[in-house]
N, C-alpha and C positions, 0 to 999 in steps of 0.2 A: 620287526615283528617276529617273535619267537614262534616257531612251529615245531610240533613234536608228532612222532608217529604213534597213534593211539591204537594199541592192539585190540581194544574193545570194539572199534569200528573199522579196523584194518585200513586206516588212511592217515595221512598227515593232516593235522589240524592246528589252527591258531591256538596258542596256549592262553587260556583265560582262567585264572584261579577263581575259586568260589568266592573268596574275599579279596577285593582289589588290594594289591600291594603285599599280600601275604600268601605264602605257599606252605602247605602241609604235605610232607612226603614220608612215605614208609617204604622201607626196603627189607625184604627177607634176608636175614643174616645167616650166620653159621650154626650148624648143629655141632656142638663142641664135644666131640669124642676122639678127635685126631687133629693132626697139624693141618693148616690151611694149604690147599693145593692151588694150582694156577687158575682154575675156574673160580675159586673164591677170590683170588687176587683181582680177577677181571671185574667181578661184581663190585668189589670195594673201590677200585680205581674209577670205573665208569660212573658210578653214582657220586663219587667224590667230585669228579669234574662237573657233573650236572649241578651238584650242590654249590660248588664254587661259582659257576656261571650264573645261576639264578640270583646269587647274592650280588654279583657284579651288575646284573640287570636292575638292581635296586629293590629286589624283593626281600621281605623279612621271612626267612625260611626256618621252619621247624622240621628238622630231619631226624627221623627215628629209624634205627636199624636194630632189629631184635636179636636176641640170642636164644636159641632152642637148647635148653639145658635139662630137659627130660624127654626121653625118646627111647624106642626099642634099642637102637644102636648104642646109645649111651649106657643103658642098663646092662646090655650084654657085655660090652667092653669092661665095665666096672666089675661085673661078676667074674669075668675071665681073669681079671687082675686081682681079685679078692680085696677090693677096697671100696669105700663109700662112693656113690656116684657123684656126690658134691665135690669130693677131692679130685676126681677125674675132670669134672667140668671146670673147676677153678684153675687147674693146670692149663687146660687148653684155651680157656678164655684169656689168660695172661699171654700165652703164645700167640693167639690171634691178634691181640692188641699190639704186641711187639712187631709182628709182621706188617700190620697195617701202618704203624708209625714208620717202619723202615721204608715202606713204599710211598711215604709222603701223604698218606690218607688222613684227612682231618677227622678228629673225633666227631661222631654225630651228636646232635643235641640231646638225644636220649638213647639208651641202650638197654631196654627192658629185658628181663629174663622171664621165661615162661613160669618158672616156679614162684616168681614174685607176683603173679597175677592169677593165682588159683581162685580167689574170690570172684574176680571178674569172669573167669571161665565158667564157674558154677552158675553165676547169674545169667550168663548168655544161654547156657544149656537150659536153665529153668524157663527162660522166655521162649526158647524154641519149642519146648514141650507144650507150654501154654498156648503157643500160636499154631499148634498142630503140625509143626515141621520135624518133630523128633519123638522118639518113643523108647521106653525101657524094655529091653528084650529079656527073655526068660533066663539067659545066662548072666544077667546083671550088667551087661553093657548098655550104653545109651547110644542109639543110632540116629543119624539124620535121614529123614524120609525124602529121597530125591524126587519122588513122584509128586510131592507136595509143592515143589518149586518149578512152575512151568518154564521159567527162563533158564533152567539149567542147561549149560552148553553155550551160552551167549558169548563167552570170552574165547573159548577154544574152537568154536564152530562145530562142535561135535553133536551128533544127534543122539538123543537118549536111546532110541530104539537100536541104532547101530552099536552103541556102547553095550547095551544089554545083550545083544546077540553074541553068544559064545561065553558070556560071563556066567559064573556059577557061585553058589554059596558054599563055603567050606563047612564040613560037618560040625565043627565046634563053634560056628558063628550063629548068632540068633537073629540076624537081619531078615527082614521081610522080602527084600529085593536085592539082587546081586550088586546094584549100583549104590545102595545105601552105605554110608561110611560112619565110622565110629567117632563119637564125641567124648565119651567117657568109658574107660576100660576098667572093668571090675578087677579088684586086687587079686594078684597071684602070688604064690610063695616066692620069696627072695626078690621082691620088687618093692620100690618105694610106693607109698599110698597115702592119700589124703581122705579125710572124711567128706561125705557128700550126702545129699538127700536120697541118693540111690545106692548107698553103701560105700565102703572104702574102695578107692581106686585112684586112677590118674587120668589126666586129659589125653585125648588123641592129638596128633600133630596139627591137624588143620585148624581146630578150634583155638589153639594157642594164639595164632597170628590174628584171627578175627578179634579175639578179646584184647590183645595187646594194642593193636592198631586203633581200634575204636576208643579204647580207654585213654590212649595218649593223644589222639588227633580228632576225636569226635566221630559221629555216625557216618558223616560224609567228608572225605578229604580229597586232595587234588591229585597226587601222584602215588601210585603203588608200583614198585619195581622189584626186579629179581632176575635170575637166570631164566632162559627160555624153557629149560626143563621143568620149571615150576608152573608153567601155564596150565597144564592139566596133569593131575587132578587138583594140585594144591590151591592154586589161585581160583580155579573154578569153584572149588568147595568153599573157599573164603567168601566169595560173592554170595553163594546160597545161604551160608550161615549168617553172615552179617545182615544181609537184606531181609532174611527170614526173621531175624531177631528184632531189628530196629524198624523195619517198614520203610526205610529210606534208601536211596541210591548209595552204594558203598564208595566207589572210587570213580573219579572223572577221567583220569588218564592212566592207562596201563602201559608201562615201559618194560621191555625185556631185552637183556643183552644176549647175543648169540653164543653158540657153543664154542668150546675150545677144542681144537684138533691138534694132534701131535703127528708131525710129518704126514699130514693129510689123512690121518685116521682119527676117529673120535677118541678123545682121551678116556681111558678106561683102565681100572685096576686089572681086569681080566686079561687085557692085552699087554700088560706090563709096561705101559707107556704113561705112567702116572707120576707127576712130579710135584713135590711140595714146594712152597715158596722158599723154604730154607735150603732145599737142594739146589734150586736155581741160583740163589744168592751166593752160593759157594763159588760160582763161576762168573756171575755178572753183577754189576752194581745195581742197587735198587732203582736208581733213576733210569737205567737202561731198560730194566724190566717194565717200568711204568711207561716209558716212551714207546716201547714195543707194543704194549697193550693199546696205546692211543693211535697207532698207525692203521688200525682197522676201525671203521665206523661201528659204533657199539652194537648195532643190530646184526651185523654180519658175523660169519664164523671167524675165529681167530686161529691161525695156523702157527703152532709153535715149532720152530726148528732153529738150529744153531745159526744158520745164515741170516735169519731175520733179526736175531739178537745181535749179531755182529754188525748188521746194518744200523741198528739202533745205536750201538756204541759209536759207529762212525759218524752218524748224524749229530749226536751230542758233542762229539769232539769238534765237529765243524762249527756248531753254535758257540761253544765255549772259546774256541780259537778266535772267532770274530769279536767276542766280548773281552778277550784278554788285553789287559793294559789300558782299556778305555777309562777315562776319568768319570767321576760321578756326574750325573746330569739328570734333568727332568725329562720324562718321555716326550718325544717329538710331537706326538699328536698328529702324525702323518696320515691324512685322510685315506690315501690310496691303499695303505696297508691296514690301518685300523678298521676302516669300513668293511673291507673284504674279510678280515678276520672275524668281525662281528657277524657278517652275513653268513659265513660258514657255520659259526656256532648257533646262529638263529635257525639254521636249516637242520633241525633235529640233532644238534650237538655233533656236527660233522668235523670231528677232530682231524682226520686225514687232510681235509681241505684247509683247515686252520694251520696245520703244520706246513703245508705247501706255501701258504702266505708268509710264514715265518722264514722259510728258506729264501724266498725272494727278498725279504728284509735283510737277511745275512749277506746276500749278494750285493745289495745296495750299500751296506756298511763297508764291505771290503772294497767296493768301487770308489767311494768318496773319501775313505779314511786317509789315504796318502796326502790329500790336499786340503781336507777340512775335518780335523779331528773332533772339534767341538760338535759339528753336525753329526758325525759318526757316533759320538757319545750319546747324543739325544736319541738317535735311532737305536742304539744299544739299550738304552733305558726302556724304549718302547718294546724291544724284543723281550726284555725281562718281564715287562708288564703282561705281555701275552703269555709268556711262560708261566707266570704265577697263576693264571687262570687254569692252565693245564696241569699245574703242580710240578713243573720242571724249571730248570735254569735258575735255581735259587742258591746254588753253591758258588763259592768264589772260583772264577775260571782257573786260577793257578792250582787250587786244591784239586779240582776235577781232573785237569790235564796231567797233573803229576800222580794221579791215582790214589791219593790219600795214604801213601805209605807203601813200603816194600814187603813182599812176601819173604819166606825163609831163604829162598835161593836168589833173591834180587838185590841189586845195589840199593842202599838207602840214600836219602836225599843228600846227606853230607858227602858220601863217597862220589856221588854224581857231580856235585858242585866242584869237588876237588879235581876230578878228571876234566871237567870243562875248563877250569882254570889252567890246568897243564896244557890243554889244547890251545888256549888263548896265548899262553907263553910261547908255545912252539910256533904259532903263527906269527907272533911278534918277532921271533928270531928267524923267520922265514924257513922254518924246518917243516916244509909242507908234508913230507912223507910221514913225519911223526904226528902231525895234526890230523892227517887222514886216518892213521892207525887208531888214534884215540876215538875219532868219530865212529869208525867201524866197530871198535870194541864196545862202545856204548850201544850201537845199533843192535849188535848181537845180544845184548842184555835187554833189548826191548825199549831202549831210550832213544828218542828221536830229537835231534837238535835242529833249531831254526835260527839262522843268523839274520839279523835285521839291523836297521839304523840304531836301535836302542840297545844293541848287544845280542847275546846268545840266550835264547830260552829253550826249555826242554819240556817234553811230555813223554809219558809212558805210552807205548804203542798198544 
């Protein structure tokens, strides 16, 4: 029985989709004005695993991850660079998709852009005005009237009165209450704009997601996800907008992944501890980054440092070493491992516990392999099956362990094989000192040799 922690009720609940056998899931994606950073990577990987596991559980899943392609930051960046905002967003959408693919993230079933849903946005705003939840201000903006929605704060647990205390209205704003938020922004010079019943302008950020999610998944759907930083005000505002427009409950289960920290400090551009996915991938392989993300339960903070990534590299090396040389086989269906892996994932997608089960499986493979290779191969296939659910262990072991090629200052595969052969020749001639010298030479180059009954294998350290 799958249980998820529902932030709407602040408790773990049995997962029961609105329609039996089918799951509709929406995740807030990227605002595309720059390269993806580690926080974006965590959102993509976390909900990719959830998507994979729901399908393994037999659900027919419709997964929507939106793209915010019109926003203040996008407009400002495009104006700074003196180019159309669409050119900027197209560039970073391509980069985002490349980063996601590198991390083994499956494409969602739909990836709507805000600018592709202007008609739906206008219709939702019209309904909100009609239902008494929104108003046109004197400055030409349209605002959501927070006082009109008594349930405001039910996701974040924030009190309207507490929020209002200390808040103020800026001089150029036309809102009636400090908590009211913009749905439609009147056109300004050097900004893109669309026609509307309230004059030319563009949508506010919050209304974009309400319009895209309900347009793609219906008035009520099963899962809404995103980073914990979006809980308030973004997701709180989505609830107010969507339920105010449709009159129906918006989302059944709210899931948020925890913050990313860098060396125990919150990741922040102002602190200079901000890493893009591409910067990290210059030093670590994509699967190592993905594994590192999965070592923390998705709701917990994730602390990025070199030691944790090195540990991820060591863990994957151990997994692939156990799989190395095993013949093809069907998964063993070993209940003591499979049941515990499923129990971990059923417990709010507890990937650290699932990885712990996989480590025990590796120990069992190594224990029985010397005397029962066929049994070890079946367990190896079971390990790969579990890995596929988490999006890891899908490379050929030899390719992973050999590092996928050499850098500029490293020995290439052919040179390594030649030195190994020279060492084998020296051993055959009982030239032990020469054989040891070649092993030490390779070790200095980061090449580790492993002598076994089947011969000598190697991997990059």
